[in-house]
N, CA, C, O and the ligand as a Tripos MOL2 file, in Angstrom:
@<TRIPOS>MOLECULE
protein
  273   271    69     0     0
PROTEIN
NO_CHARGES

@<TRIPOS>ATOM
      1 N          95.2580  159.5970  119.0670 N.3       1 MET1
      2 CA         95.9610  158.4410  118.6410 C.3       1 MET1
      3 C          95.0290  157.2410  118.5080 C.2       1 MET1
      4 O          94.0690  157.0380  119.2510 O.2       1 MET1
      5 N          95.3830  156.5070  117.5470 N.am      2 LYS2
      6 CA         94.5240  155.2530  117.3410 C.3       2 LYS2
      7 C          95.0780  154.1080  118.1740 C.2       2 LYS2
      8 O          96.2860  153.8760  118.2040 O.2       2 LYS2
      9 N          94.1960  153.4040  118.8410 N.am      3 PRO3
     10 CA         94.6880  152.2470  119.5520 C.3       3 PRO3
     11 C          95.0810  151.0540  118.6320 C.2       3 PRO3
     12 O          94.3680  150.6380  117.7190 O.2       3 PRO3
     13 N          96.2760  150.5610  118.9730 N.am      4 ILE4
     14 CA         96.8330  149.5380  118.1400 C.3       4 ILE4
     15 C          96.0910  148.2330  118.3360 C.2       4 ILE4
     16 O          96.0850  147.7000  119.4460 O.2       4 ILE4
     17 N          95.4880  147.7180  117.3340 N.am      5 LYS5
     18 CA         94.8200  146.4370  117.4760 C.3       5 LYS5
     19 C          95.7810  145.2680  117.3110 C.2       5 LYS5
     20 O          96.5100  145.1530  116.3260 O.2       5 LYS5
     21 N          95.7480  144.4810  118.2360 N.am      6 GLU6
     22 CA         96.5600  143.2750  118.1230 C.3       6 GLU6
     23 C          95.7160  142.1140  117.5780 C.2       6 GLU6
     24 O          94.5440  141.9140  117.9000 O.2       6 GLU6
     25 N          96.3760  141.4250  116.7860 N.am      7 LYS7
     26 CA         95.6670  140.2670  116.3080 C.3       7 LYS7
     27 C          95.6230  139.1520  117.2640 C.2       7 LYS7
     28 O          96.6290  138.4820  117.4960 O.2       7 LYS7
     29 N          94.5630  138.9460  117.7910 N.am      8 ALA8
     30 CA         94.4050  138.0050  118.9410 C.3       8 ALA8
     31 C          94.1020  136.5800  118.3840 C.2       8 ALA8
     32 O          94.4230  135.5470  118.9720 O.2       8 ALA8
     33 N          93.4980  136.6260  117.2750 N.am      9 CYS9
     34 CA         92.9010  135.3240  116.7300 C.3       9 CYS9
     35 C          94.0170  134.6690  115.8960 C.2       9 CYS9
     36 O          94.4510  135.1600  114.8540 O.2       9 CYS9
     37 N          94.4380  133.5270  116.4410 N.am     10 ARG10
     38 CA         95.4580  132.8570  115.6130 C.3      10 ARG10
     39 C          94.7500  131.6210  114.9550 C.2      10 ARG10
     40 O          93.8860  130.9580  115.5280 O.2      10 ARG10
     41 N          95.1610  131.4150  113.8330 N.am     11 ARG11
     42 CA         94.6450  130.2550  113.1260 C.3      11 ARG11
     43 C          95.5590  129.0800  113.1520 C.2      11 ARG11
     44 O          96.6640  129.1180  112.6120 O.2      11 ARG11
     45 N          95.1110  128.0620  113.7630 N.am     12 PHE12
     46 CA         95.8820  126.8560  113.8010 C.3      12 PHE12
     47 C          95.6260  126.0260  112.5340 C.2      12 PHE12
     48 O          94.4980  125.6020  112.2830 O.2      12 PHE12
     49 N          96.5810  125.8210  111.8150 N.am     13 ARG13
     50 CA         96.3860  125.0530  110.6100 C.3      13 ARG13
     51 C          96.4330  123.5570  111.0140 C.2      13 ARG13
     52 O          97.2790  123.0680  111.7630 O.2      13 ARG13
     53 N          95.5170  122.9630  110.4800 N.am     14 LYS14
     54 CA         95.4650  121.4570  110.7460 C.3      14 LYS14
     55 C          96.3610  120.7740  109.6340 C.2      14 LYS14
     56 O          96.1100  120.7890  108.4290 O.2      14 LYS14
     57 N          97.3540  120.2250  110.1900 N.am     15 SER15
     58 CA         98.2700  119.5130  109.2250 C.3      15 SER15
     59 C          97.8670  118.0760  109.1260 C.2      15 SER15
     60 O          98.5720  117.1630  109.5550 O.2      15 SER15
     61 N          96.7160  117.9090  108.5510 N.am     16 ALA16
     62 CA         96.1760  116.5890  108.4610 C.3      16 ALA16
     63 C          96.4940  115.9920  107.1160 C.2      16 ALA16
     64 O          95.6380  115.9170  106.2340 O.2      16 ALA16
     65 N          97.7310  115.5670  106.9640 N.am     17 LYS17
     66 CA         98.0410  115.0450  105.6830 C.3      17 LYS17
     67 C          97.9070  113.4670  105.7160 C.2      17 LYS17
     68 O          98.5660  112.7440  106.4640 O.2      17 LYS17
     69 N          97.0400  113.0690  104.8780 N.am     18 THR18
     70 CA         96.9700  111.6140  104.8940 C.3      18 THR18
     71 C          97.8060  111.0610  103.8180 C.2      18 THR18
     72 O          97.5940  111.2800  102.6250 O.2      18 THR18
     73 N          98.7580  110.3390  104.2770 N.am     19 ARG19
     74 CA         99.7430  109.7680  103.3290 C.3      19 ARG19
     75 C          99.2210  108.4720  102.7700 C.2      19 ARG19
     76 O          99.0090  107.4940  103.4870 O.2      19 ARG19
     77 N          99.0310  108.4910  101.5450 N.am     20 ARG20
     78 CA         98.4940  107.1410  100.9120 C.3      20 ARG20
     79 C          99.6820  106.4820  100.2820 C.2      20 ARG20
     80 O         100.3660  107.0020   99.4000 O.2      20 ARG20
     81 N          99.8710  105.3130  100.7950 N.am     21 VAL21
     82 CA        100.9180  104.4890  100.1680 C.3      21 VAL21
     83 C         100.2950  103.4170   99.2380 C.2      21 VAL21
     84 O          99.8450  102.3440   99.6380 O.2      21 VAL21
     85 N         100.3210  103.8140   98.0130 N.am     22 THR22
     86 CA         99.7280  102.8940   97.0600 C.3      22 THR22
     87 C         100.8500  102.0720   96.4020 C.2      22 THR22
     88 O         101.7060  102.5450   95.6530 O.2      22 THR22
     89 N         100.7460  100.8310   96.7620 N.am     23 GLN23
     90 CA        101.7980   99.9080   96.2260 C.3      23 GLN23
     91 C         101.2860   99.3500   94.8930 C.2      23 GLN23
     92 O         100.0910   99.1080   94.7260 O.2      23 GLN23
     93 N         102.1140   99.1740   94.0500 N.am     24 GLY24
     94 CA        101.7480   98.5640   92.7860 C.3      24 GLY24
     95 C         101.4490   97.1940   92.8250 C.2      24 GLY24
     96 O         100.9600   96.7180   93.8500 O.2      24 GLY24
     97 N         101.6920   96.4610   91.7870 N.am     25 LYS25
     98 CA        101.4190   94.9750   91.8160 C.3      25 LYS25
     99 C         102.2990   94.2640   92.8440 C.2      25 LYS25
    100 O         103.4950   94.5140   92.9930 O.2      25 LYS25
    101 N         101.6400   93.3970   93.5100 N.am     26 PRO26
    102 CA        102.4190   92.5850   94.4000 C.3      26 PRO26
    103 C         103.1940   91.5010   93.7220 C.2      26 PRO26
    104 O         102.8080   90.3380   93.6140 O.2      26 PRO26
    105 N         104.3720   92.0060   93.2560 N.am     27 SER27
    106 CA        105.1490   91.0850   92.4970 C.3      27 SER27
    107 C         105.7900   90.0650   93.4040 C.2      27 SER27
    108 O         106.7780   90.3080   94.0970 O.2      27 SER27
    109 N         105.1540   88.8910   93.3530 N.am     28 SER28
    110 CA        105.6210   87.8270   94.3210 C.3      28 SER28
    111 C         106.8400   87.1530   93.8100 C.2      28 SER28
    112 O         107.6300   86.6450   94.6060 O.2      28 SER28
    113 N         107.0350   87.1200   92.5630 N.am     29 GLY29
    114 CA        108.1460   86.4000   92.0520 C.3      29 GLY29
    115 C         108.2820   86.6120   90.5310 C.2      29 GLY29
    116 O         107.6510   87.4830   89.9310 O.2      29 GLY29
    117 N         109.1160   85.7900   89.9660 N.am     30 PRO30
    118 CA        109.3970   85.8100   88.5210 C.3      30 PRO30
    119 C         108.1930   85.3960   87.7300 C.2      30 PRO30
    120 O         107.3670   84.6100   88.1950 O.2      30 PRO30
    121 N         108.0890   85.9320   86.5110 N.am     31 VAL31
    122 CA        107.0430   85.5620   85.6630 C.3      31 VAL31
    123 C         107.6070   85.0490   84.3850 C.2      31 VAL31
    124 O         108.7650   85.2900   84.0450 O.2      31 VAL31
    125 N         106.7760   84.3380   83.6800 N.am     32 CYS32
    126 CA        107.2680   83.7980   82.3430 C.3      32 CYS32
    127 C         107.5340   84.9080   81.3370 C.2      32 CYS32
    128 O         106.7170   85.8080   81.1400 O.2      32 CYS32
    129 N         108.6100   84.8240   80.7580 N.am     33 ARG33
    130 CA        108.9610   85.8410   79.6880 C.3      33 ARG33
    131 C         108.0870   85.8080   78.5470 C.2      33 ARG33
    132 O         107.9140   86.8280   77.8800 O.2      33 ARG33
    133 N         107.5100   84.6990   78.2630 N.am     34 LEU34
    134 CA        106.7050   84.5410   77.0380 C.3      34 LEU34
    135 C         105.2090   84.8790   77.3120 C.2      34 LEU34
    136 O         104.6100   85.6220   76.5340 O.2      34 LEU34
    137 N         104.6500   84.3960   78.3070 N.am     35 CYS35
    138 CA        103.2730   84.5980   78.5430 C.3      35 CYS35
    139 C         102.9500   85.5380   79.7230 C.2      35 CYS35
    140 O         101.7960   85.8450   80.0220 O.2      35 CYS35
    141 N         104.0930   85.9910   80.3990 N.am     36 LEU36
    142 CA        103.9820   86.9810   81.3710 C.3      36 LEU36
    143 C         103.1730   86.4930   82.5580 C.2      36 LEU36
    144 O         102.5630   87.3130   83.2430 O.2      36 LEU36
    145 N         103.1410   85.2550   82.8220 N.am     37 GLN37
    146 CA        102.3910   84.7370   83.9600 C.3      37 GLN37
    147 C         103.2560   84.0150   84.9420 C.2      37 GLN37
    148 O         104.3690   83.5820   84.6440 O.2      37 GLN37
    149 N         102.6990   83.8960   86.1480 N.am     38 GLU38
    150 CA        103.5210   83.2690   87.1700 C.3      38 GLU38
    151 C         103.5410   81.7570   86.9250 C.2      38 GLU38
    152 O         102.7480   81.1780   86.1830 O.2      38 GLU38
    153 N         104.5470   81.1620   87.6350 N.am     39 PRO39
    154 CA        104.7210   79.7370   87.3790 C.3      39 PRO39
    155 C         103.4650   78.9340   87.3260 C.2      39 PRO39
    156 O         103.3470   78.1010   86.4290 O.2      39 PRO39
    157 N         102.4960   79.1100   88.2220 N.am     40 GLY40
    158 CA        101.2250   78.4730   88.2210 C.3      40 GLY40
    159 C         101.3700   76.9090   88.3160 C.2      40 GLY40
    160 O         102.2200   76.3470   89.0070 O.2      40 GLY40
    161 N         100.4330   76.2800   87.5360 N.am     41 ASP41
    162 CA        100.3380   74.8840   87.6040 C.3      41 ASP41
    163 C         101.2920   74.2670   86.5450 C.2      41 ASP41
    164 O         101.0910   74.4360   85.3430 O.2      41 ASP41
    165 N         102.2860   73.5820   87.0050 N.am     42 PRO42
    166 CA        103.2500   72.9310   86.1270 C.3      42 PRO42
    167 C         102.5780   71.8910   85.1840 C.2      42 PRO42
    168 O         103.0890   71.6010   84.1030 O.2      42 PRO42
    169 N         101.5290   71.3920   85.5820 N.am     43 GLU43
    170 CA        100.8130   70.2950   84.7320 C.3      43 GLU43
    171 C         100.1830   70.9590   83.5390 C.2      43 GLU43
    172 O         100.0960   70.3840   82.4540 O.2      43 GLU43
    173 N          99.7180   72.2580   83.7680 N.am     44 LYS44
    174 CA         99.0830   72.9530   82.6370 C.3      44 LYS44
    175 C         100.0450   73.7290   81.7900 C.2      44 LYS44
    176 O          99.9420   73.7500   80.5640 O.2      44 LYS44
    177 N         100.9670   74.3580   82.4390 N.am     45 LEU45
    178 CA        101.8510   75.3190   81.7590 C.3      45 LEU45
    179 C         103.2980   74.7290   81.5350 C.2      45 LEU45
    180 O         104.1740   75.2810   80.8680 O.2      45 LEU45
    181 N         103.4070   73.5720   82.1670 N.am     46 GLY46
    182 CA        104.7530   72.9550   82.0130 C.3      46 GLY46
    183 C         105.6670   73.4150   83.1370 C.2      46 GLY46
    184 O         105.3520   74.3240   83.9050 O.2      46 GLY46
    185 N         106.7880   72.7630   83.1970 N.am     47 GLU47
    186 CA        107.7480   73.1950   84.2410 C.3      47 GLU47
    187 C         108.2400   74.5740   84.1160 C.2      47 GLU47
    188 O         108.5110   75.0450   83.0110 O.2      47 GLU47
    189 N         108.3630   75.2290   85.1930 N.am     48 PHE48
    190 CA        108.8890   76.6360   85.1800 C.3      48 PHE48
    191 C         110.3990   76.6270   85.0800 C.2      48 PHE48
    192 O         111.0830   76.2460   86.0300 O.2      48 PHE48
    193 N         110.9180   77.0360   83.9570 N.am     49 LEU49
    194 CA        112.3030   76.9980   83.7820 C.3      49 LEU49
    195 C         112.9260   78.3850   84.0950 C.2      49 LEU49
    196 O         112.4220   79.4220   83.6660 O.2      49 LEU49
    197 N         114.0290   78.3580   84.8500 N.am     50 GLN50
    198 CA        114.6560   79.6290   85.1420 C.3      50 GLN50
    199 C         116.1750   79.5000   84.7690 C.2      50 GLN50
    200 O         116.9400   78.6720   85.2640 O.2      50 GLN50
    201 N         116.4810   80.3790   83.8830 N.am     51 LYS51
    202 CA        117.9020   80.4610   83.4320 C.3      51 LYS51
    203 C         118.4180   81.8980   83.5120 C.2      51 LYS51
    204 O         117.9420   82.8030   82.8260 O.2      51 LYS51
    205 N         119.3760   82.0540   84.3490 N.am     52 ASP52
    206 CA        119.8690   83.4780   84.5480 C.3      52 ASP52
    207 C         118.6980   84.3220   84.9340 C.2      52 ASP52
    208 O         118.0690   84.0620   85.9590 O.2      52 ASP52
    209 N         118.3720   85.3470   84.1360 N.am     53 ASN53
    210 CA        117.2200   86.2450   84.3770 C.3      53 ASN53
    211 C         116.0510   85.9060   83.4890 C.2      53 ASN53
    212 O         115.0460   86.6150   83.4440 O.2      53 ASN53
    213 N         116.1990   84.8550   82.8160 N.am     54 LEU54
    214 CA        115.0850   84.4610   81.9800 C.3      54 LEU54
    215 C         114.2620   83.3290   82.5970 C.2      54 LEU54
    216 O         114.7860   82.3010   83.0250 O.2      54 LEU54
    217 N         112.9440   83.5680   82.6210 N.am     55 SER55
    218 CA        112.0530   82.5530   83.2300 C.3      55 SER55
    219 C         110.9570   82.2310   82.2500 C.2      55 SER55
    220 O         110.2610   83.1300   81.7780 O.2      55 SER55
    221 N         110.7960   81.0020   81.9470 N.am     56 VAL56
    222 CA        109.7680   80.5610   80.9680 C.3      56 VAL56
    223 C         109.1660   79.2910   81.3630 C.2      56 VAL56
    224 O         109.7760   78.4430   82.0130 O.2      56 VAL56
    225 N         107.9220   79.1680   80.9490 N.am     57 HIS57
    226 CA        107.2470   77.8510   81.1500 C.3      57 HIS57
    227 C         107.7720   76.8770   80.0590 C.2      57 HIS57
    228 O         108.0880   77.2860   78.9420 O.2      57 HIS57
    229 N         107.8460   75.6990   80.3920 N.am     58 TYR58
    230 CA        108.3140   74.6890   79.4160 C.3      58 TYR58
    231 C         107.4970   74.6250   78.2530 C.2      58 TYR58
    232 O         108.0210   74.5440   77.1410 O.2      58 TYR58
    233 N         106.1670   74.6580   78.4160 N.am     59 PHE59
    234 CA        105.2740   74.6430   77.3570 C.3      59 PHE59
    235 C         105.3250   75.8570   76.4390 C.2      59 PHE59
    236 O         105.2670   75.7710   75.2120 O.2      59 PHE59
    237 N         105.4380   77.0040   77.1260 N.am     60 CYS60
    238 CA        105.6220   78.2530   76.3670 C.3      60 CYS60
    239 C         106.7270   78.2110   75.4370 C.2      60 CYS60
    240 O         106.6420   78.6610   74.2950 O.2      60 CYS60
    241 N         107.8930   77.6050   75.9790 N.am     61 LEU61
    242 CA        109.0810   77.4570   75.1470 C.3      61 LEU61
    243 C         108.8690   76.5140   73.9890 C.2      61 LEU61
    244 O         109.3660   76.7460   72.8870 O.2      61 LEU61
    245 N         108.1480   75.4720   74.2330 N.am     62 LYS62
    246 CA        107.8680   74.5780   73.1350 C.3      62 LYS62
    247 C         107.0160   75.1910   72.1030 C.2      62 LYS62
    248 O         107.2700   75.0270   70.9100 O.2      62 LYS62
    249 N         105.9950   75.9040   72.5190 N.am     63 VAL63
    250 CA        105.1130   76.5130   71.5480 C.3      63 VAL63
    251 C         105.8980   77.5280   70.6380 C.2      63 VAL63
    252 O         105.7160   77.6330   69.4250 O.2      63 VAL63
    253 N         106.7800   78.2490   71.3670 N.am     64 ARG64
    254 CA        107.5860   79.3160   70.6460 C.3      64 ARG64
    255 C         108.4840   78.5670   69.6980 C.2      64 ARG64
    256 O         108.6890   79.0430   68.5820 O.2      64 ARG64
    257 N         109.0100   77.4830   70.0460 N.am     65 GLU65
    258 CA        109.9310   76.8090   69.1390 C.3      65 GLU65
    259 C         109.3250   76.2750   67.9380 C.2      65 GLU65
    260 O         109.8710   76.3160   66.8360 O.2      65 GLU65
    261 N         108.0790   75.7260   68.1910 N.am     66 SER66
    262 CA        107.2960   75.0680   67.1100 C.3      66 SER66
    263 C         106.8250   76.1140   66.1130 C.2      66 SER66
    264 O         106.7460   75.8460   64.9140 O.2      66 SER66
    265 N         106.5040   77.3440   66.6260 N.am     67 LYS67
    266 CA        106.0570   78.4020   65.7240 C.3      67 LYS67
    267 C         107.1160   78.8940   64.7500 C.2      67 LYS67
    268 O         106.8640   79.0930   63.5610 O.2      67 LYS67
    269 N         108.2650   79.0740   65.2810 N.am     68 SER68
    270 CA        109.3270   79.7370   64.4570 C.3      68 SER68
    271 C         110.0060   78.6490   63.5820 C.2      68 SER68
    272 O         110.9180   78.9550   62.8140 O.2      68 SER68
    273 ZN        104.5390   80.9680   80.0880 Zn       69 ZN69
@<TRIPOS>BOND
     1     1     2 1
     2     2     3 1
     3     3     4 2
     4     3     5 am
     5     5     6 1
     6     6     7 1
     7     7     8 2
     8     7     9 am
     9     9    10 1
    10    10    11 1
    11    11    12 2
    12    11    13 am
    13    13    14 1
    14    14    15 1
    15    15    16 2
    16    15    17 am
    17    17    18 1
    18    18    19 1
    19    19    20 2
    20    19    21 am
    21    21    22 1
    22    22    23 1
    23    23    24 2
    24    23    25 am
    25    25    26 1
    26    26    27 1
    27    27    28 2
    28    27    29 am
    29    29    30 1
    30    30    31 1
    31    31    32 2
    32    31    33 am
    33    33    34 1
    34    34    35 1
    35    35    36 2
    36    35    37 am
    37    37    38 1
    38    38    39 1
    39    39    40 2
    40    39    41 am
    41    41    42 1
    42    42    43 1
    43    43    44 2
    44    43    45 am
    45    45    46 1
    46    46    47 1
    47    47    48 2
    48    47    49 am
    49    49    50 1
    50    50    51 1
    51    51    52 2
    52    51    53 am
    53    53    54 1
    54    54    55 1
    55    55    56 2
    56    55    57 am
    57    57    58 1
    58    58    59 1
    59    59    60 2
    60    59    61 am
    61    61    62 1
    62    62    63 1
    63    63    64 2
    64    63    65 am
    65    65    66 1
    66    66    67 1
    67    67    68 2
    68    67    69 am
    69    69    70 1
    70    70    71 1
    71    71    72 2
    72    71    73 am
    73    73    74 1
    74    74    75 1
    75    75    76 2
    76    75    77 am
    77    77    78 1
    78    78    79 1
    79    79    80 2
    80    79    81 am
    81    81    82 1
    82    82    83 1
    83    83    84 2
    84    83    85 am
    85    85    86 1
    86    86    87 1
    87    87    88 2
    88    87    89 am
    89    89    90 1
    90    90    91 1
    91    91    92 2
    92    91    93 am
    93    93    94 1
    94    94    95 1
    95    95    96 2
    96    95    97 am
    97    97    98 1
    98    98    99 1
    99    99   100 2
   100    99   101 am
   101   101   102 1
   102   102   103 1
   103   103   104 2
   104   103   105 am
   105   105   106 1
   106   106   107 1
   107   107   108 2
   108   107   109 am
   109   109   110 1
   110   110   111 1
   111   111   112 2
   112   111   113 am
   113   113   114 1
   114   114   115 1
   115   115   116 2
   116   115   117 am
   117   117   118 1
   118   118   119 1
   119   119   120 2
   120   119   121 am
   121   121   122 1
   122   122   123 1
   123   123   124 2
   124   123   125 am
   125   125   126 1
   126   126   127 1
   127   127   128 2
   128   127   129 am
   129   129   130 1
   130   130   131 1
   131   131   132 2
   132   131   133 am
   133   133   134 1
   134   134   135 1
   135   135   136 2
   136   135   137 am
   137   137   138 1
   138   138   139 1
   139   139   140 2
   140   139   141 am
   141   141   142 1
   142   142   143 1
   143   143   144 2
   144   143   145 am
   145   145   146 1
   146   146   147 1
   147   147   148 2
   148   147   149 am
   149   149   150 1
   150   150   151 1
   151   151   152 2
   152   151   153 am
   153   153   154 1
   154   154   155 1
   155   155   156 2
   156   155   157 am
   157   157   158 1
   158   158   159 1
   159   159   160 2
   160   159   161 am
   161   161   162 1
   162   162   163 1
   163   163   164 2
   164   163   165 am
   165   165   166 1
   166   166   167 1
   167   167   168 2
   168   167   169 am
   169   169   170 1
   170   170   171 1
   171   171   172 2
   172   171   173 am
   173   173   174 1
   174   174   175 1
   175   175   176 2
   176   175   177 am
   177   177   178 1
   178   178   179 1
   179   179   180 2
   180   179   181 am
   181   181   182 1
   182   182   183 1
   183   183   184 2
   184   183   185 am
   185   185   186 1
   186   186   187 1
   187   187   188 2
   188   187   189 am
   189   189   190 1
   190   190   191 1
   191   191   192 2
   192   191   193 am
   193   193   194 1
   194   194   195 1
   195   195   196 2
   196   195   197 am
   197   197   198 1
   198   198   199 1
   199   199   200 2
   200   199   201 am
   201   201   202 1
   202   202   203 1
   203   203   204 2
   204   203   205 am
   205   205   206 1
   206   206   207 1
   207   207   208 2
   208   207   209 am
   209   209   210 1
   210   210   211 1
   211   211   212 2
   212   211   213 am
   213   213   214 1
   214   214   215 1
   215   215   216 2
   216   215   217 am
   217   217   218 1
   218   218   219 1
   219   219   220 2
   220   219   221 am
   221   221   222 1
   222   222   223 1
   223   223   224 2
   224   223   225 am
   225   225   226 1
   226   226   227 1
   227   227   228 2
   228   227   229 am
   229   229   230 1
   230   230   231 1
   231   231   232 2
   232   231   233 am
   233   233   234 1
   234   234   235 1
   235   235   236 2
   236   235   237 am
   237   237   238 1
   238   238   239 1
   239   239   240 2
   240   239   241 am
   241   241   242 1
   242   242   243 1
   243   243   244 2
   244   243   245 am
   245   245   246 1
   246   246   247 1
   247   247   248 2
   248   247   249 am
   249   249   250 1
   250   250   251 1
   251   251   252 2
   252   251   253 am
   253   253   254 1
   254   254   255 1
   255   255   256 2
   256   255   257 am
   257   257   258 1
   258   258   259 1
   259   259   260 2
   260   259   261 am
   261   261   262 1
   262   262   263 1
   263   263   264 2
   264   263   265 am
   265   265   266 1
   266   266   267 1
   267   267   268 2
   268   267   269 am
   269   269   270 1
   270   270   271 1
   271   271   272 2
@<TRIPOS>SUBSTRUCTURE
     1 MET1         2 RESIDUE 1 A MET
     2 LYS2         6 RESIDUE 1 A LYS
     3 PRO3        10 RESIDUE 1 A PRO
     4 ILE4        14 RESIDUE 1 A ILE
     5 LYS5        18 RESIDUE 1 A LYS
     6 GLU6        22 RESIDUE 1 A GLU
     7 LYS7        26 RESIDUE 1 A LYS
     8 ALA8        30 RESIDUE 1 A ALA
     9 CYS9        34 RESIDUE 1 A CYS
    10 ARG10       38 RESIDUE 1 A ARG
    11 ARG11       42 RESIDUE 1 A ARG
    12 PHE12       46 RESIDUE 1 A PHE
    13 ARG13       50 RESIDUE 1 A ARG
    14 LYS14       54 RESIDUE 1 A LYS
    15 SER15       58 RESIDUE 1 A SER
    16 ALA16       62 RESIDUE 1 A ALA
    17 LYS17       66 RESIDUE 1 A LYS
    18 THR18       70 RESIDUE 1 A THR
    19 ARG19       74 RESIDUE 1 A ARG
    20 ARG20       78 RESIDUE 1 A ARG
    21 VAL21       82 RESIDUE 1 A VAL
    22 THR22       86 RESIDUE 1 A THR
    23 GLN23       90 RESIDUE 1 A GLN
    24 GLY24       94 RESIDUE 1 A GLY
    25 LYS25       98 RESIDUE 1 A LYS
    26 PRO26      102 RESIDUE 1 A PRO
    27 SER27      106 RESIDUE 1 A SER
    28 SER28      110 RESIDUE 1 A SER
    29 GLY29      114 RESIDUE 1 A GLY
    30 PRO30      118 RESIDUE 1 A PRO
    31 VAL31      122 RESIDUE 1 A VAL
    32 CYS32      126 RESIDUE 1 A CYS
    33 ARG33      130 RESIDUE 1 A ARG
    34 LEU34      134 RESIDUE 1 A LEU
    35 CYS35      138 RESIDUE 1 A CYS
    36 LEU36      142 RESIDUE 1 A LEU
    37 GLN37      146 RESIDUE 1 A GLN
    38 GLU38      150 RESIDUE 1 A GLU
    39 PRO39      154 RESIDUE 1 A PRO
    40 GLY40      158 RESIDUE 1 A GLY
    41 ASP41      162 RESIDUE 1 A ASP
    42 PRO42      166 RESIDUE 1 A PRO
    43 GLU43      170 RESIDUE 1 A GLU
    44 LYS44      174 RESIDUE 1 A LYS
    45 LEU45      178 RESIDUE 1 A LEU
    46 GLY46      182 RESIDUE 1 A GLY
    47 GLU47      186 RESIDUE 1 A GLU
    48 PHE48      190 RESIDUE 1 A PHE
    49 LEU49      194 RESIDUE 1 A LEU
    50 GLN50      198 RESIDUE 1 A GLN
    51 LYS51      202 RESIDUE 1 A LYS
    52 ASP52      206 RESIDUE 1 A ASP
    53 ASN53      210 RESIDUE 1 A ASN
    54 LEU54      214 RESIDUE 1 A LEU
    55 SER55      218 RESIDUE 1 A SER
    56 VAL56      222 RESIDUE 1 A VAL
    57 HIS57      226 RESIDUE 1 A HIS
    58 TYR58      230 RESIDUE 1 A TYR
    59 PHE59      234 RESIDUE 1 A PHE
    60 CYS60      238 RESIDUE 1 A CYS
    61 LEU61      242 RESIDUE 1 A LEU
    62 LYS62      246 RESIDUE 1 A LYS
    63 VAL63      250 RESIDUE 1 A VAL
    64 ARG64      254 RESIDUE 1 A ARG
    65 GLU65      258 RESIDUE 1 A GLU
    66 SER66      262 RESIDUE 1 A SER
    67 LYS67      266 RESIDUE 1 A LYS
    68 SER68      270 RESIDUE 1 A SER
    69 ZN69       273 GROUP 0 **** ****
């Protein structure tokens, strides 16, 4: 008879899963619908106007109006 070999060596799997949490853009707040920028400097971009879900710089709005 053949001697039964037992598997003595066990392999311990290393469950080293590194979870990477990659966050997208740090959306800090609303952006202008026209130039897609944050409120920024009101002296340069104009007052940041927010109406309902629409946010625009005052200057951006003026430029848009003058163009059309
Ligand atoms: Zn703007």
